[in-house]
N, C-alpha and C positions, 0 to 999 in steps of 0.2 A: 631422794633428791631429783632423780631423773624424772619421776612422775610429776613432781611440781614443775619442773622445767617444761615438760610436755604440755601440762595444763595451761601455764601462762603463755606459752607459744601459740597454742590453739586459740586462746582468748584474744590475743593481739591480732592474729590472722582474721578472726571473725569481725573485729572492730574495723580493720582496714577494709574488709569486704563490704561492710555496711556503708562506710564513707564513699567507697567507689560507686555503689548503687545510687547514693544520693547525688553525686556529681553527674551521673548519667541522666538524671531527671531534670537537670537545670540547664539544658542546652538550648535555650532560646525563648522567644516570646510566645510561642504557640501554646495555647491552652486547650483543654478539652471542650468546654461548652462554648458554642458559638454566641450565646447571649451574654452580654456584659453583666458582671456582678453575680455570676452563678454560684460563687461560694468562696470562702476563705480557706487557705491551706490549714489542714488540721495538724496536730502535734507530731504525727508520724507519717512518713512516706512509704507506701507499700513497696516491697521489693519488686522491681520491674522484671517481667518476663519478656520474651520476644513475641509470643503469639497469644492472642486473646480471642475467645469466642463468646459472642453475645447471642443468645437464643431469643428470637422475636416471635411472639404469639399474639396475633391480632384476632379479631372476632371471626372474620370470614375472608378467605382469599378471593371470593367471588365479588366482594364489594370493592369498587374502584378506589375508594378513599384509603383503603388499607394497602393496596398495591402501590399507591403514591407514597404512603408512609414507608413502605419497604424500600423504595428507591431512595428516599431521603436518608434512611438508615445506612444503606449501602454506600451512598456518597459520603456521608459523615465518616464511616469506617475507613474509606479510602483517604479522605483529607486529613483526618485526625491521626490516623495511623502513621501517615507519612510525616506529619508535623511532629510527632512524638517518638519516631524511630521504632515503631512496633507494627506488627501485622494484626489487624482486627478483622474478624470474619463475622458476618451476620448470618446466623443459621435460622432460616425462615421455617417455622413449624406451625403455621396457622392452618387450622382445619378448613376444608373446602366449604363446609356449611357450619352455621352457628351451633356450637355444642360446648357448653360450659364444662361438662364432664371430660370431654376430650382435651380441653384446655388444661384442666387440672392434671390429667394424666401426662400431658406433654411437659408440664412444669417438672413433674417428678422424673421423667425421662431425661430432661435437660440436666438435672442435677447428677443423675447416674452417668451421663455421658461427658461429664467434666466441664460444663459451662462455667464461664467466669462471671457471667451476669445474665439476668433474664429480664426482658422487656415485654410487658403483657397489657393488653386492653381487655378488661374484665367483662365478660358477658353476664356473669352472676357473681356478685361479690361474696355472697354467702357460701357458694360452692368453691370459690377459689381462695378464700382467706386461709383455710387450713393448709392448702397446697403451698401457698406463698410462705406461710410461717414455717412450714417444714423445710422448704428450700433455704430460707434464711438461717434457720437453726443448724443446717448442715454446711453453712459457710458460703452460700451463694447469694449475693445481693440481688434484690428484685426491685425493679421500677415499674410503675404503671403509667399508661398514657391513654388519653381519650376517655376511658371509663375506669374509675378508681375502685380500690378496695380499702377504704380509709381506716378500717379497724385492723388491718393486717400489719405485718412488720415490714412492708415495703419501705424503702428509704426515701422515695420521692414520687411525685405525680406531676405530669405535664399535660395540660389540657385546658379547655374552656371552663369558666365558672358556669355550670350547666343551668342553674336557676336563672342567672343573669342572661344567659343565651336564650332560654325560653321566653323570658320577659321581653327581650329585644325583638324576637320574632313577632310577638303579639303587638308590640308597640309600633313596629313598621307596618304590620298588616292593618292596624287601626287607622293609620294615616292613609294607606292605599284605598281603603273602603270608606273613608270619610266618617269613621266612627259608627257606622251602621251596617248590620248584616248578621247572617247566621253562619257561625264559624265552626268548622270541624277540625279536630286535631289528628294528624297522622303521627303515630307514636312508636312504630317499630316494635322491637322485642319488649314485652311487658315486664321481663325480669331484669332488664339492663338498668343498672343504677343511674347511669348518666342520663338516659332517656327519661326515666321517671322524674328526675330533677328538672329537666327541661319542660316536661309537661306541667310540673308544679309552677314553673315560672310563667308559662302561658296562662294558666288558670288565674294566677294572682294578678297578672297584668290586665287580663280581660275585665276584671272587676272595676277597673278605672274608666271603662267605656260603657256607659249605661245603654247605649244603642246596640251593643254587641250581645247577641244571644249565642252562648257557647253550648255546643252539643256535647253531652257527657254520657258515658265514659268515652275516652279517646279510642281511636281505631288502631288496634295492634295488628301486626302481620310479620311474616318472615322477612328478614332484611335483604331481600333480593329485588332488583328493579322490577322484574315482571310481576312478582307477587305483590309488590307495593302498588304498582299501577292497576293491577286487577282489583285490589282492595278499594282504591279510590273510585274506580268505575262502578263497582258494586254498590258502594255507599252513596254515590251520586244518584244512581237509579232508585235506590231505596229511600233516599232523603232528598228529593228535588229542591227542598227549601235551602239547601246549602249554597251559600254565595261566596264563601272564602275558605281557604285551607291554611291552617298554621301547621307547617310540617317541621317537626323537630329533627328531621333528617331528610335529605333530598332524594331518597331512594327511587321514587317513580320517575323522576326527571332525568334519570340515566337512560330512559327509553323515549321513543317518539310517540308513545301511545296517547299521551294527553295533549299533544300539540294541536289536536283538533278542537280543544275546548275553546269556547267563546270568551275572550277576556272582558267582554261587556257584561257577562253573566257570572263568571267565576274568576276570582283572583287568588293567587298563591304567594305566600312568603315562606321560604324554606331555608334551612341550614345546609350549606355546601354549595359550591359554585365551580364545578369541574367542567371541562370542555363540552361533554355531552349535555350538560344542563343549560348552557348559555343560550341556546335558541329560545328557551322559554322567556328569557329577558327580552330578546329581540322582538318576539311576537307579543309582548305585553301581558302574557299570561302570568308570569312571575316578575312583576316590576322590580322586586328587590330579592336578591339572594344574599344570605349572610355566609360568607366564605370562611371555612376553617382552613388555615394554612396547613393542610394535611401532610404535606411534604415535611414540615417541621416536626410533626409527631415523631418521625424517624430521625431527622437530622439533629434536632435539638436534644431529644431524649438520649441519643447516643453520646452527644456532647456531655450531658450530665453524668452518664455512666463512666465516661472516660475520666471526668473530674474525680468521681468517687473512687473508682477501682484502680485506675492507673496513676493518677496524679495525687491521690490522697487528700482531696479537697472536701470541705463540708459543702453539701448541696442542700438548698432549702427544700423542705418537705412538699410545699405546694408551689408550682411554677405555672403561672396563669398565661394562657394563650388568648390573645384578643381576636375577635371576629372582624372580618373585613366586609363592609357593606358594598355590594356590587349592584349597579344599576346601569341603565343606558349611558349615564354620564361618564362612567369610568370603565365601561366594558372592555374597550380596546386595551387599556392599560393593564387590566387584570388578566386578559387573555395573553398578553405578552409575558406576564409573570409566570403563568402556567407553562408557557413554552420554554422558559428558562429552566423550569423544573423537569423538563423532559417530556411533557405532554405533547401530543399531536393536536394542534389547534387549527381550525379552519382559518386560512389566511384572511378571509373576509371579515373575521372578528377582530383582527389585530389593528391597533391604532396606526395611522399613517406615519411613516418615518419622517422625522423632522430634518 
């Protein structure tokens, strides 16, 4: 009899404990994802802890677009942690240089170190899929951003539609060069799945402009600004017929090396528009840059993770990021946006205050 009483007493205590946790999660309008409609609440709410650790693994800490994403993630951790009454830490474990094997190792280390979630931009989907799957099988949810591993068990992806992004680069470039010219593609790491898709988009869109001669294969390089700029300079010397560049990433524009180019002879359209790249718009060398809101890679991705891990919401598997066209017409407005994200921007680039 005493055993039965103990059993039912323990069961009632557990039920009351679960109810208490549920009430703790409903304390206001704050939600995890900053984007509207990020997901519906699922049937069960995870038991809330006080402290959560999200391990973030981008491609390279030397690439400014990823340090911007890191800031976005840290800001989201602060904002959403406060809104939901928890402490969220971003554990930045991005390698200094691109190395998919190191990324895979750090996913495994994150699991062993008790990560509550992992956020990764995949250098090589083939090398990372098994590491992602192993993490998920061990109970650690994984989300990808920027560059996906679509065949893995990751619960969601946030980033641009890369085929569309590549097509948009070529479409804008065709307008800039009036539908005629010899176009080279600057393509970054040849194993990166998102960049391969962007190149695909460039190639498909170029077919719509009979006056465009596309140089193939694309030019690959290490994704560091100086390496990319050196690649462009080398290729221009070897192929003087090049009159335009479709850059599926803006790597060389983070340096001043190409600012001596003559915009009357060579035109560029590239993805990314961070402060160091904006002088290329001013000088007319890159009349159009297609900006990725790279801060949102971190901010919105952490929002989706909070929805999934802390609030128990269903998150869409694919969450599309739209590119922003930046030209002289909206340069000041875009520079102001970058400044609000914490970037140092040349005051001369900012739009006059109204």
